[in-house]
N, CA, C and O of each residue as an XYZ file, in Angstrom:
892
protein
N      58.788     43.890     26.459
C      57.680     44.795     26.722
C      56.889     44.232     27.893
O      56.618     43.031     27.922
N      56.522     45.042     28.836
C      55.787     44.584     30.003
C      54.291     44.724     29.727
O      53.816     45.768     29.280
N      53.565     43.638     30.007
C      52.129     43.669     29.826
C      51.469     44.229     31.070
O      51.847     43.886     32.191
N      50.493     45.081     30.874
C      49.769     45.648     32.008
C      48.448     44.911     32.181
O      47.816     44.535     31.194
N      48.036     44.706     33.390
C      46.776     44.011     33.660
C      45.602     44.940     33.409
O      45.723     46.161     33.513
N      44.439     44.333     33.069
C      43.237     45.106     32.815
C      42.526     45.362     34.126
O      42.319     44.443     34.919
N      42.158     46.592     34.352
C      41.419     46.967     35.543
C      39.956     46.550     35.355
O      39.249     47.113     34.520
N      39.499     45.543     36.150
C      38.166     44.985     35.977
C      37.054     45.969     36.303
O      35.881     45.707     36.038
N      37.435     47.108     36.885
C      36.399     48.076     37.252
C      36.300     49.223     36.262
O      35.534     50.162     36.481
N      37.068     49.162     35.167
C      37.043     50.257     34.202
C      35.723     50.263     33.467
O      35.116     49.208     33.282
N      35.259     51.443     33.037
C      33.999     51.518     32.271
C      34.029     50.681     30.999
O      33.010     50.122     30.591
N      35.238     50.594     30.354
C      35.334     49.822     29.118
C      35.037     48.352     29.373
O      34.291     47.728     28.618
N      35.621     47.791     30.444
C      35.404     46.377     30.745
C      33.947     46.120     31.094
O      33.383     45.101     30.696
N      33.344     47.024     31.823
C      31.942     46.881     32.193
C      31.051     46.867     30.955
O      30.120     46.068     30.857
N      31.348     47.761     30.012
C      30.558     47.826     28.784
C      30.713     46.550     27.962
O      29.735     46.028     27.428
N      31.966     46.043     27.861
C      32.206     44.816     27.104
C      31.487     43.632     27.734
O      30.944     42.786     27.024
N      31.482     43.567     29.060
C      30.795     42.477     29.744
C      29.295     42.524     29.486
O      28.656     41.492     29.282
N      28.743     43.732     29.497
C      27.309     43.893     29.243
C      26.939     43.429     27.836
O      25.923     42.764     27.634
N      27.802     43.800     26.846
C      27.547     43.382     25.468
C      27.636     41.865     25.326
O      26.870     41.261     24.576
N      28.577     41.250     26.053
C      28.723     39.793     25.988
C      27.483     39.099     26.536
O      27.026     38.106     25.970
N      26.939     39.611     27.627
C      25.723     39.032     28.197
C      24.553     39.169     27.227
O      23.760     38.242     27.064
N      24.450     40.348     26.576
C      23.386     40.540     25.597
C      23.502     39.550     24.445
O      22.498     38.990     24.004
N      24.726     39.329     23.951
C      24.947     38.408     22.836
C      24.563     36.989     23.221
O      23.942     36.279     22.431
N      24.934     36.562     24.450
C      24.595     35.228     24.913
C      23.081     35.061     25.025
O      22.528     34.024     24.658
N      22.428     36.096     25.536
C      20.970     36.042     25.647
C      20.306     35.916     24.295
O      19.312     35.203     24.156
N      20.850     36.609     23.278
C      20.286     36.524     21.935
C      20.433     35.130     21.370
O      19.516     34.612     20.734
N      21.603     34.509     21.603
C      21.826     33.152     21.107
C      20.856     32.170     21.753
O      20.297     31.305     21.079
N      20.658     32.309     23.065
C      19.747     31.416     23.755
C      18.322     31.589     23.250
O      17.573     30.618     23.147
N      17.948     32.823     22.934
C      16.597     33.080     22.448
C      16.354     32.428     21.104
O      15.209     32.131     20.761
N      17.427     32.195     20.320
C      17.275     31.620     19.003
C      17.280     30.101     19.007
O      17.064     29.476     17.968
N      17.531     29.488     20.195
C      17.537     28.046     20.254
C      16.146     27.514     19.934
O      15.159     28.089     20.392
N      16.032     26.415     19.148
C      14.712     25.898     18.794
C      14.006     25.342     20.021
O      14.640     24.924     20.990
N      12.660     25.349     19.957
C      11.896     24.763     21.034
C      12.177     23.272     21.115
O      12.545     22.637     20.127
N      12.000     22.729     22.303
C      12.240     21.305     22.503
C      11.326     20.488     21.592
O      10.110     20.676     21.592
N      11.920     19.580     20.819
C      11.169     18.777     19.871
C      10.702     17.483     20.532
O      11.399     16.952     21.396
N       9.531     16.962     20.142
C       9.066     15.695     20.720
C       9.932     14.539     20.247
O      10.556     14.608     19.188
N       9.964     13.487     21.034
C      10.638     12.252     20.644
C       9.673     11.451     19.774
O       8.542     11.186     20.183
N      10.114     11.065     18.580
C       9.249     10.365     17.629
C       9.880      9.015     17.301
O      11.062      8.932     16.966
N       9.074      7.959     17.402
C       9.548      6.601     17.117
C       8.632      5.948     16.092
O       7.414      6.122     16.145
N       9.205      5.205     15.170
C       8.446      4.478     14.149
C       7.872      3.208     14.767
O       8.623      2.375     15.275
N       6.556      3.051     14.728
C       5.930      1.877     15.331
C       6.035      0.650     14.430
O       6.215     -0.465     14.920
N       5.921      0.851     13.095
C       5.974     -0.290     12.187
C       4.825     -1.252     12.438
O       3.705     -0.837     12.738
N       5.116     -2.547     12.311
C       4.069     -3.563     12.446
C       4.050     -4.203     13.828
O       3.296     -5.152     14.046
N       4.859     -3.711     14.775
C       4.971     -4.422     16.049
C       3.700     -4.360     16.890
O       3.538     -5.163     17.809
N       2.788     -3.420     16.598
C       1.532     -3.326     17.354
C       0.320     -3.699     16.506
O      -0.810     -3.352     16.849
N       0.553     -4.410     15.392
C      -0.533     -4.695     14.448
C      -1.591     -5.642     15.018
O      -2.676     -5.756     14.448
N      -1.302     -6.315     16.117
C      -2.290     -7.196     16.739
C      -3.241     -6.440     17.671
O      -4.131     -7.053     18.259
N      -3.074     -5.139     17.815
C      -3.964     -4.371     18.693
C      -5.414     -4.521     18.230
O      -5.699     -4.334     17.047
N      -6.322     -4.849     19.125
C      -7.730     -4.972     18.717
C      -8.334     -3.618     18.362
O      -7.958     -2.589     18.923
N      -9.285     -3.637     17.413
C      -9.957     -2.408     17.021
C     -11.448     -2.672     16.925
O     -11.881     -3.823     16.866
N     -12.228     -1.610     16.910
C     -13.684     -1.749     16.961
C     -14.347     -1.645     15.596
O     -15.403     -2.242     15.385
N     -13.753     -0.900     14.661
C     -14.379     -0.731     13.341
C     -13.352     -0.232     12.345
O     -12.252      0.182     12.711
N     -13.737     -0.282     11.061
C     -12.914      0.235      9.967
C     -13.634      1.415      9.326
O     -14.827      1.338      9.032
N     -12.902      2.509      9.109
C     -13.439      3.654      8.377
C     -13.079      3.508      6.906
O     -11.909      3.333      6.567
N     -14.082      3.580      6.027
C     -13.850      3.475      4.590
C     -14.647      4.551      3.871
O     -15.580      5.127      4.432
N     -14.269      4.820      2.613
C     -15.035      5.707      1.731
C     -15.262      4.962      0.420
O     -14.495      4.058      0.090
N     -16.310      5.328     -0.342
C     -16.684      4.534     -1.515
C     -15.958      4.887     -2.805
O     -16.166      4.211     -3.813
N     -15.119      5.913     -2.817
C     -14.562      6.377     -4.094
C     -13.126      5.938     -4.339
O     -12.479      6.460     -5.247
N     -12.612      5.000     -3.561
C     -11.261      4.500     -3.820
C     -11.167      3.875     -5.208
O     -12.162      3.377     -5.736
N      -9.971      3.900     -5.800
C      -9.811      3.383     -7.165
C      -9.430      1.891     -7.172
O      -9.186      1.287     -6.127
N      -9.387      1.323     -8.388
C      -9.379     -0.129     -8.587
C      -7.996     -0.767     -8.622
O      -7.892     -1.989     -8.517
N      -6.936      0.016     -8.765
C      -5.629     -0.589     -9.041
C      -4.895     -0.944     -7.751
O      -4.988     -0.238     -6.747
N      -4.165     -2.052     -7.806
C      -3.328     -2.426     -6.678
C      -4.023     -3.370     -5.711
O      -5.110     -3.881     -5.978
N      -3.363     -3.587     -4.580
C      -3.840     -4.505     -3.560
C      -3.694     -3.875     -2.179
O      -2.877     -2.980     -1.964
N      -4.514     -4.370     -1.247
C      -4.390     -3.920      0.133
C      -3.094     -4.461      0.728
O      -2.767     -5.639      0.581
N      -2.375     -3.587      1.392
C      -1.077     -3.963      1.955
C      -1.225     -4.169      3.467
O      -2.340     -4.336      3.961
N      -0.129     -4.160      4.189
C      -0.144     -4.510      5.607
C      -0.719     -3.379      6.475
O      -0.536     -2.202      6.166
N      -1.404     -3.740      7.549
C      -1.867     -2.712      8.489
C      -0.773     -2.348      9.485
O       0.084     -3.168      9.816
N      -0.818     -1.119      9.953
C       0.030     -0.681     11.059
C      -0.865      0.006     12.089
O      -1.797      0.726     11.730
N      -0.577     -0.221     13.370
C      -1.419      0.271     14.456
C      -0.591      1.071     15.458
O       0.573      0.765     15.716
N      -1.227      2.108     16.018
C      -0.625      2.816     17.145
C      -0.512      1.849     18.336
O      -1.298      0.907     18.439
N       0.452      2.072     19.230
C       0.505      1.252     20.445
C      -0.758      1.413     21.286
O      -1.512      2.369     21.107
N      -0.984      0.480     22.200
C      -2.136      0.521     23.085
C      -2.201      1.861     23.824
O      -1.196      2.358     24.332
N      -3.401      2.427     23.871
C      -3.697      3.708     24.519
C      -3.195      4.918     23.747
O      -3.335      6.049     24.213
N      -2.605      4.695     22.560
C      -2.202      5.797     21.677
C      -3.220      5.909     20.544
O      -3.762      4.906     20.079
N      -3.473      7.156     20.103
C      -4.388      7.428     19.005
C      -3.756      8.446     18.061
O      -2.874      9.209     18.452
N      -4.221      8.444     16.810
C      -3.693      9.388     15.819
C      -4.149     10.811     16.148
O      -5.343     11.077     16.288
N      -3.189     11.709     16.269
C      -3.482     13.118     16.554
C      -3.030     14.038     15.422
O      -3.305     15.238     15.450
N      -2.343     13.486     14.432
C      -1.858     14.289     13.316
C      -1.451     13.404     12.159
O      -1.565     12.180     12.236
N      -0.972     14.022     11.074
C      -0.620     13.254      9.888
C       0.361     14.026      9.014
O       0.522     15.238      9.149
N       1.009     13.293      8.115
C       1.848     13.836      7.058
C       1.482     13.113      5.764
O       1.006     11.978      5.798
N       1.704     13.768      4.623
C       1.427     13.152      3.332
C       2.691     13.097      2.477
O       3.507     14.019      2.478
N       2.829     11.987      1.748
C       3.877     11.888      0.725
C       3.228     12.167     -0.624
O       2.387     11.398     -1.090
N       3.625     13.274     -1.248
C       2.968     13.739     -2.472
C       4.020     14.001     -3.547
O       5.030     14.660     -3.300
N       3.764     13.474     -4.747
C       4.566     13.845     -5.908
C       3.920     15.064     -6.547
O       2.737     15.030     -6.887
N       4.680     16.136     -6.715
C       4.145     17.358     -7.321
C       3.779     17.110     -8.781
O       4.179     16.104     -9.368
N       3.016     18.031     -9.359
C       2.581     17.886    -10.745
C       3.776     17.742    -11.680
O       4.751     18.482    -11.554
N       3.709     16.794    -12.621
C       4.832     16.452    -13.491
C       4.776     17.113    -14.875
O       5.664     16.894    -15.699
N       3.753     17.909    -15.130
C       3.675     18.729    -16.353
C       3.905     17.916    -17.631
O       4.879     18.135    -18.352
N       3.001     16.985    -17.898
C       3.039     16.197    -19.123
C       3.658     14.837    -18.959
O       3.453     13.964    -19.801
N       4.426     14.625    -17.877
C       4.962     13.303    -17.584
C       3.961     12.555    -16.704
O       2.854     13.042    -16.473
N       4.338     11.397    -16.219
C       3.418     10.558    -15.454
C       3.197     11.121    -14.048
O       4.142     11.232    -13.267
N       1.970     11.469    -13.733
C       1.613     11.959    -12.403
C       1.138     10.813    -11.519
O       0.465      9.893    -11.984
N       1.496     10.880    -10.234
C       0.974      9.908     -9.268
C       0.289     10.580     -8.079
O      -0.447      9.921     -7.345
N       0.518     11.883     -7.877
C      -0.138     12.659     -6.804
C       0.149     12.053     -5.429
O       1.312     11.897     -5.057
N      -0.898     11.707     -4.669
C      -0.722     11.204     -3.308
C      -0.167      9.782     -3.328
O      -0.736      8.889     -3.956
N       0.949      9.588     -2.633
C       1.592      8.274     -2.563
C       1.479      7.619     -1.193
O       1.381      6.395     -1.104
N       1.492      8.402     -0.134
C       1.490      7.796      1.190
C       0.915      8.707      2.251
O       0.893      9.929      2.099
N       0.444      8.088      3.343
C      -0.117      8.795      4.493
C       0.567      8.274      5.743
O       0.613      7.066      5.976
N       1.090      9.170      6.533
C       1.744      8.810      7.802
C       0.929      9.406      8.949
O       0.723     10.618      9.007
N       0.476      8.561      9.844
C      -0.250      9.028     11.023
C       0.713      9.213     12.194
O       1.698      8.486     12.327
N       0.413     10.187     13.030
C       1.225     10.491     14.205
C       0.378     10.201     15.434
O      -0.700     10.770     15.603
N       0.871      9.310     16.293
C       0.099      8.805     17.431
C       0.621      9.367     18.746
O       1.830      9.463     18.958
N      -0.314      9.740     19.632
C       0.037     10.246     20.960
C      -0.873      9.593     21.991
O      -1.926      9.050     21.657
N      -0.453      9.653     23.238
C      -1.227      9.115     24.357
C      -1.838     10.271     25.138
O      -1.122     11.146     25.625
N      -3.159     10.271     25.254
C      -3.877     11.362     25.906
C      -3.508     12.677     25.212
O      -3.525     12.750     23.983
N      -3.177     13.703     25.977
C      -2.782     14.983     25.379
C      -1.275     15.207     25.450
O      -0.804     16.326     25.248
N      -0.520     14.156     25.734
C       0.936     14.267     25.835
C       1.542     14.177     24.438
O       1.543     13.107     23.828
N       2.051     15.285     23.934
C       2.649     15.307     22.592
C       4.180     15.274     22.652
O       4.839     15.575     21.657
N       4.749     14.915     23.799
C       6.209     14.891     23.928
C       6.805     13.567     23.458
O       7.996     13.511     23.150
N       6.004     12.497     23.394
C       6.467     11.183     22.942
C       5.466     10.671     21.927
O       4.310     10.422     22.270
N       5.889     10.510     20.682
C       4.995     10.182     19.582
C       5.469      8.940     18.843
O       6.662      8.642     18.798
N       4.514      8.224     18.266
C       4.804      7.127     17.342
C       4.241      7.480     15.967
O       3.278      8.240     15.863
N       4.851      6.920     14.902
C       4.310      7.083     13.557
C       3.958      5.719     12.968
O       4.645      4.728     13.213
N       2.874      5.685     12.186
C       2.460      4.491     11.452
C       2.094      4.920     10.034
O       1.658      6.051      9.818
N       2.272      4.003      9.051
C       2.055      4.459      7.674
C       1.687      3.387      6.665
O       1.264      3.767      5.573
N       1.799      2.091      6.908
C       1.549      1.068      5.897
C       2.445      1.355      4.666
O       3.522      1.933      4.818
N       2.016      0.960      3.462
C       2.805      1.192      2.240
C       2.662      2.661      1.836
O       1.550      3.189      1.803
N       3.782      3.323      1.531
C       3.729      4.759      1.205
C       4.198      5.062     -0.217
O       4.606      6.189     -0.498
N       4.148      4.083     -1.115
C       4.411      4.361     -2.515
C       5.880      4.512     -2.853
O       6.752      4.031     -2.130
N       6.145      5.195     -3.977
C       7.479      5.242     -4.564
C       7.928      6.651     -4.953
O       9.098      6.847     -5.282
N       7.035      7.624     -4.922
C       7.344      8.945     -5.462
C       6.919     10.038     -4.488
O       5.992      9.873     -3.696
N       7.631     11.161     -4.576
C       7.192     12.344     -3.848
C       7.943     12.590     -2.550
O       8.819     11.820     -2.156
N       7.575     13.684     -1.898
C       8.214     14.133     -0.659
C       7.164     14.260      0.436
O       5.975     14.431      0.170
N       7.638     14.170      1.676
C       6.738     14.258      2.823
C       6.439     15.713      3.168
O       7.331     16.560      3.167
N       5.190     15.985      3.458
C       4.769     17.314      3.887
C       5.121     17.531      5.351
O       5.505     16.595      6.052
N       4.990     18.760      5.803
C       5.111     19.047      7.227
C       3.927     18.423      7.968
O       2.845     18.286      7.397
N       4.119     18.046      9.227
C       3.010     17.460      9.979
C       1.926     18.473     10.298
O       2.195     19.662     10.467
N       0.698     17.982     10.378
C      -0.447     18.770     10.833
C      -1.084     18.037     12.011
O      -1.200     16.811     12.000
N      -1.497     18.803     13.033
C      -2.010     18.208     14.262
C      -3.384     18.769     14.611
O      -3.695     19.922     14.314
N      -4.200     17.931     15.247
C      -5.404     18.441     15.903
C      -4.966     19.367     17.039
O      -4.026     19.037     17.762
N      -5.624     20.515     17.213
C      -5.261     21.374     18.348
C      -5.483     20.672     19.680
O      -4.736     20.880     20.636
N      -6.508     19.845     19.731
C      -6.788     18.973     20.874
C      -7.467     17.723     20.332
O      -7.976     17.721     19.211
N      -7.473     16.675     21.123
C      -8.197     15.484     20.723
C      -7.483     14.647     19.675
O      -6.268     14.751     19.508
N      -8.254     13.805     18.960
C      -7.704     12.805     18.049
C      -8.436     12.852     16.712
O      -9.494     13.471     16.602
N      -7.876     12.197     15.697
C      -8.532     12.068     14.399
C      -9.680     11.062     14.510
O      -9.523      9.995     15.104
N     -10.837     11.411     13.933
C     -12.007     10.541     14.089
C     -12.695     10.145     12.784
O     -13.444      9.168     12.777
N     -12.473     10.862     11.677
C     -13.081     10.510     10.397
C     -12.277     11.152      9.272
O     -11.389     11.966      9.527
N     -12.591     10.782      8.006
C     -11.783     11.295      6.891
C     -12.588     11.375      5.609
O     -13.643     10.755      5.473
N     -12.062     12.157      4.669
C     -12.498     12.198      3.277
C     -11.283     11.939      2.394
O     -10.170     12.338      2.734
N     -11.494     11.272      1.266
C     -10.408     10.998      0.330
C     -10.738     11.634     -1.012
O     -11.828     11.448     -1.555
N      -9.775     12.389     -1.539
C      -9.947     12.992     -2.873
C      -9.335     12.047     -3.909
O      -8.149     11.722     -3.843
N     -10.159     11.611     -4.865
C      -9.733     10.590     -5.821
C     -10.109     11.021     -7.241
O     -11.228     11.467     -7.494
N      -9.150     10.878     -8.159
C      -9.441     11.060     -9.581
C      -9.873      9.708    -10.147
O      -9.142      8.729     -9.996
N     -11.035      9.623    -10.793
C     -11.475      8.330    -11.349
C     -10.573      7.871    -12.490
O      -9.802      8.652    -13.048
N     -10.686      6.600    -12.820
C      -9.902      5.988    -13.890
C     -10.028      6.787    -15.182
O     -11.131      7.130    -15.606
N      -8.884      7.081    -15.803
C      -8.821      7.955    -16.968
C      -8.867      7.222    -18.306
O      -8.661      7.834    -19.354
N      -9.131      5.935    -18.279
C      -9.228      5.187    -19.527
C      -7.885      4.625    -19.962
O      -6.862      4.859    -19.319
N      -7.898      3.888    -21.052
C      -6.723      3.140    -21.509
C      -5.517      4.027    -21.757
O      -4.392      3.631    -21.451
N      -5.725      5.216    -22.303
C      -4.594      6.066    -22.677
C      -4.455      7.294    -21.776
O      -3.648      8.178    -22.063
N      -5.223      7.359    -20.701
C      -5.127      8.487    -19.782
C      -4.067      8.274    -18.710
O      -3.518      7.181    -18.568
N      -3.792      9.329    -17.964
C      -2.799      9.297    -16.888
C      -3.539      9.184    -15.557
O      -4.141     10.155    -15.098
N      -3.498      8.025    -14.947
C      -4.197      7.808    -13.678
C      -3.352      8.296    -12.508
O      -2.163      7.995    -12.402
N      -4.006      9.062    -11.629
C      -3.353      9.464    -10.379
C      -4.032      8.845     -9.159
O      -3.431      8.771     -8.087
N      -5.284      8.399     -9.316
C      -6.065      7.801     -8.218
C      -6.150      8.766     -7.030
O      -6.625      9.889     -7.199
N      -5.702      8.361     -5.828
C      -5.834      9.230     -4.652
C      -4.956     10.466     -4.788
O      -3.793     10.377     -5.181
N      -5.529     11.619     -4.459
C      -4.830     12.892     -4.587
C      -4.621     13.621     -3.268
O      -3.603     14.287     -3.079
N      -5.582     13.498     -2.351
C      -5.483     14.263     -1.109
C      -6.406     13.630     -0.064
O      -7.205     12.747     -0.378
N      -6.284     14.091      1.174
C      -7.108     13.570      2.261
C      -7.424     14.703      3.235
O      -6.623     15.617      3.432
N      -8.603     14.620      3.833
C      -8.988     15.513      4.924
C      -9.333     14.662      6.145
O      -9.872     13.562      6.020
N      -9.013     15.193      7.329
C      -9.382     14.526      8.572
C     -10.209     15.468      9.433
O     -10.034     16.686      9.392
N     -11.109     14.889     10.211
C     -11.840     15.651     11.212
C     -11.352     15.229     12.595
O     -11.179     14.041     12.868
N     -11.133     16.206     13.457
C     -10.662     15.955     14.816
C     -11.847     15.841     15.773
O     -12.922     16.379     15.505
N     -11.649     15.145     16.879
C     -12.707     15.036     17.887
C     -13.035     16.386     18.502
O     -14.134     16.576     19.023
N     -12.090     17.334     18.450
C     -12.348     18.694     18.935
C     -13.001     19.562     17.860
O     -13.199     20.762     18.050
N     -13.335     18.930     16.718
C     -14.136     19.484     15.619
C     -13.365     20.114     14.452
O     -13.913     20.121     13.350
N     -12.145     20.645     14.597
C     -11.493     21.211     13.403
C     -11.291     20.173     12.300
O     -11.189     18.976     12.568
N     -11.236     20.650     11.062
C     -10.918     19.827      9.901
C      -9.516     20.160      9.427
O      -9.165     21.331      9.282
N      -8.712     19.125      9.185
C      -7.342     19.290      8.691
C      -7.283     18.814      7.249
O      -7.649     17.675      6.958
N      -6.827     19.674      6.342
C      -6.728     19.343      4.917
C      -5.272     19.142      4.547
O      -4.419     19.958      4.895
N      -4.982     18.050      3.838
C      -3.628     17.756      3.418
C      -3.166     18.634      2.266
O      -3.953     19.353      1.652
N      -1.867     18.557      1.988
C      -1.266     19.360      0.919
C      -1.065     18.512     -0.335
O       0.026     18.481     -0.903
N      -2.126     17.825     -0.761
C      -2.054     17.008     -1.967
C      -2.394     17.797     -3.216
O      -2.434     19.028     -3.195
N      -2.643     17.072     -4.318
C      -3.043     17.704     -5.578
C      -4.565     17.759     -5.667
O      -5.268     17.205     -4.822
N      -5.075     18.451     -6.726
C      -6.504     18.739     -6.770
C      -7.249     18.031     -7.891
O      -8.321     18.483     -8.292
N      -6.703     16.921     -8.413
C      -7.445     16.147     -9.401
C      -8.548     15.356     -8.696
O      -8.359     14.864     -7.583
N      -9.697     15.241     -9.358
C     -10.766     14.438     -8.809
C     -11.597     15.180     -7.784
O     -11.490     16.399     -7.643
N     -12.430     14.431     -7.067
C     -13.369     14.990     -6.105
C     -13.235     14.271     -4.771
O     -12.788     13.126     -4.695
N     -13.641     14.986     -3.716
C     -13.669     14.366     -2.390
C     -14.908     13.480     -2.247
O     -15.977     13.764     -2.788
N     -14.719     12.408     -1.502
C     -15.843     11.569     -1.112
C     -16.667     12.283     -0.044
O     -16.269     13.336      0.454
N     -17.814     11.708      0.304
C     -18.493     12.103      1.522
C     -17.620     11.700      2.720
O     -16.681     10.917      2.579
N     -17.941     12.242      3.888
C     -17.182     11.864      5.076
C     -17.421     10.388      5.404
O     -18.524      9.865      5.240
N     -16.370      9.743      5.866
C     -16.509      8.385      6.369
C     -17.372      8.391      7.633
O     -17.761      9.452      8.122
N     -17.663      7.215      8.148
C     -18.259      7.125      9.470
C     -17.271      7.684     10.495
O     -16.093      7.878     10.195
N     -17.762      7.938     11.699
C     -16.954      8.505     12.775
C     -16.557      7.407     13.751
O     -17.282      6.427     13.926
N     -15.408      7.574     14.381
C     -14.945      6.573     15.347
C     -15.757      6.569     16.643
O     -15.612      5.652     17.451
N     -16.589      7.554     16.852
C     -17.448      7.539     18.029
C     -16.706      7.873     19.303
O     -16.134      8.956     19.427
N     -16.710      6.940     20.263
C     -16.136      7.229     21.577
C     -14.624      7.080     21.624
O     -14.024      7.243     22.686
N     -13.999      6.775     20.498
C     -12.548      6.614     20.471
C     -11.907      7.467     19.398
O     -12.198      8.658     19.289
N     -11.037      6.866     18.606
C     -10.366      7.605     17.551
C      -9.631      6.673     16.615
O      -9.574      5.464     16.839
N      -9.069      7.244     15.565
C      -8.291      6.469     14.596
C      -7.020      5.958     15.268
O      -6.305      6.706     15.935
N      -6.756      4.670     15.076
C      -5.596      4.049     15.722
C      -4.781      3.192     14.763
O      -3.768      2.621     15.168
N      -5.200      3.084     13.482
C      -4.477      2.250     12.536
C      -4.753      2.650     11.100
O      -5.688      3.399     10.817
N      -3.925      2.138     10.194
C      -4.022      2.494      8.776
C      -3.646      1.295      7.924
O      -2.787      0.493      8.294
N      -4.309      1.186      6.765
C      -3.975      0.178      5.762
C      -4.207      0.804      4.390
O      -5.254      1.409      4.160
N      -3.252      0.670      3.483
C      -3.345      1.327      2.186
C      -3.473      0.315      1.041
O      -2.965     -0.804      1.113
N      -4.168      0.749     -0.014
C      -4.264     -0.024     -1.246
C      -3.316      0.610     -2.256
O      -3.507      1.753     -2.672
N      -2.299     -0.140     -2.643
C      -1.204      0.427     -3.418
C      -0.981     -0.358     -4.714
O      -0.914     -1.587     -4.714
N      -0.866      0.394     -5.827
C      -0.440     -0.223     -7.079
C       1.075     -0.279     -7.089
O       1.738      0.734     -6.867
N       1.624     -1.450     -7.342
C       3.072     -1.596     -7.376
C       3.685     -0.804     -8.538
O       3.000     -0.436     -9.492
N       4.969     -0.561     -8.432
C       5.707      0.205     -9.444
C       5.524     -0.426    -10.830
O       5.655     -1.640    -10.987
N       5.219      0.413    -11.836
C       4.848     -0.061    -13.168
C       5.989     -0.044    -14.190
O       5.766     -0.344    -15.363
N       7.198      0.300    -13.763
C       8.380      0.199    -14.630
C       8.200      0.920    -15.968
O       8.364      0.332    -17.037
N       7.858      2.203    -15.879
C       7.768      3.023    -17.086
C       6.378      3.138    -17.652
O       6.141      3.981    -18.516
N       5.440      2.313    -17.193
C       4.058      2.460    -17.616
C       3.362      3.448    -16.679
O       4.023      4.128    -15.894
N       2.048      3.528    -16.756
C       1.297      4.512    -15.980
C       1.208      4.093    -14.511
O       0.567      3.094    -14.184
N       1.852      4.861    -13.630
C       1.780      4.612    -12.191
C       0.648      5.429    -11.572
O       0.481      6.607    -11.890
N      -0.122      4.806    -10.696
C      -1.135      5.537     -9.939
C      -0.841      5.539     -8.443
O      -1.410      6.344     -7.707
N       0.036      4.651     -7.982
C       0.444      4.545     -6.568
C      -0.756      4.365     -5.642
O      -1.492      3.389     -5.789
N      -0.978      5.275     -4.691
C      -2.035      5.083     -3.702
C      -3.419      5.177     -4.351
O      -3.751      6.176     -4.988
N      -4.218      4.123     -4.178
C      -5.564      4.089     -4.744
C      -6.669      4.213     -3.700
O      -7.749      4.724     -3.994
N      -6.403      3.749     -2.485
C      -7.443      3.766     -1.466
C      -6.781      3.605     -0.101
O      -5.621      3.203     -0.008
N      -7.522      3.920      0.949
C      -7.015      3.788      2.321
C      -8.191      3.489      3.235
O      -9.315      3.921      2.980
N      -7.924      2.752      4.294
C      -8.920      2.552      5.343
C      -8.230      2.689      6.696
O      -7.062      2.338      6.861
N      -8.981      3.205      7.650
C      -8.426      3.496      8.968
C      -9.151      2.687     10.031
O     -10.364      2.490      9.961
N      -8.393      2.223     11.014
C      -8.943      1.459     12.125
C      -9.352      2.403     13.255
O      -8.664      3.383     13.542
N     -10.479      2.092     13.890
C     -10.932      2.818     15.075
C     -10.712      1.960     16.320
O     -10.979      0.758     16.308
N     -10.229      2.580     17.388
C     -10.133      1.926     18.689
C     -10.953      2.733     19.683
O     -11.045      3.956     19.576
N     -11.546      2.042     20.650
C     -12.384      2.711     21.644
C     -11.568      3.070     22.872
O     -10.837      2.237     23.407
N     -11.693      4.303     23.311
C     -10.970      4.722     24.508
C     -11.485      4.003     25.749
O     -10.721      3.757     26.682
N     -12.767      3.663     25.770
C     -13.340      3.025     26.954
C     -12.768      1.631     27.182
O     -12.852      1.099     28.289
N     -12.183      1.032     26.134
C     -11.632     -0.316     26.270
C     -10.155     -0.314     26.593
O      -9.549     -1.375     26.740
N      -9.556      0.891     26.706
C      -8.126      0.940     26.950
C      -7.819      0.594     28.394
O      -6.654      0.582     28.792
């Protein structure tokens, strides 16, 4: 059987080519936006000098202060994520387990670092939340007070941050307990470090995990 060549000028070929271009355009439109490059800072910048510590008075009593982690020089926290264990419905609740800060330099959000100190043992990470502009400058901590010898302690449940551009960002934690008053403000700089107070794993007894947190302030004028 002899094969005949396709006439490239036929209406059918033109229509097929047009449909192919449309399909390619649709695929390109569905490609995700370019994602920022994110690197874990860990403790390698923990020697960065800071100007003050932000604290709140309602942190709970269990556990010990763990290691600090700091954003690199000239980077400040612009967003955060929370590690939260959902309600356990009669089993042992721990609520908020960890806080991860996201650090950027100036307004460049294409290259980011993360810092987090100890982040507990339970729960999943929330989606990140960012200041629309500026940096994190102060916080509130939601804490359930000690529930007594036979109660279920959850300690820290949620956190709110205030941005230098004024918006308030509320985490996706649980709602046990009450929020503290706002911490002091970082002033001319922003939050640049974190240190958590964590109760170690209790091996079947009552776990409370994250009990308290404090944040380091760095001054932009000293960068």
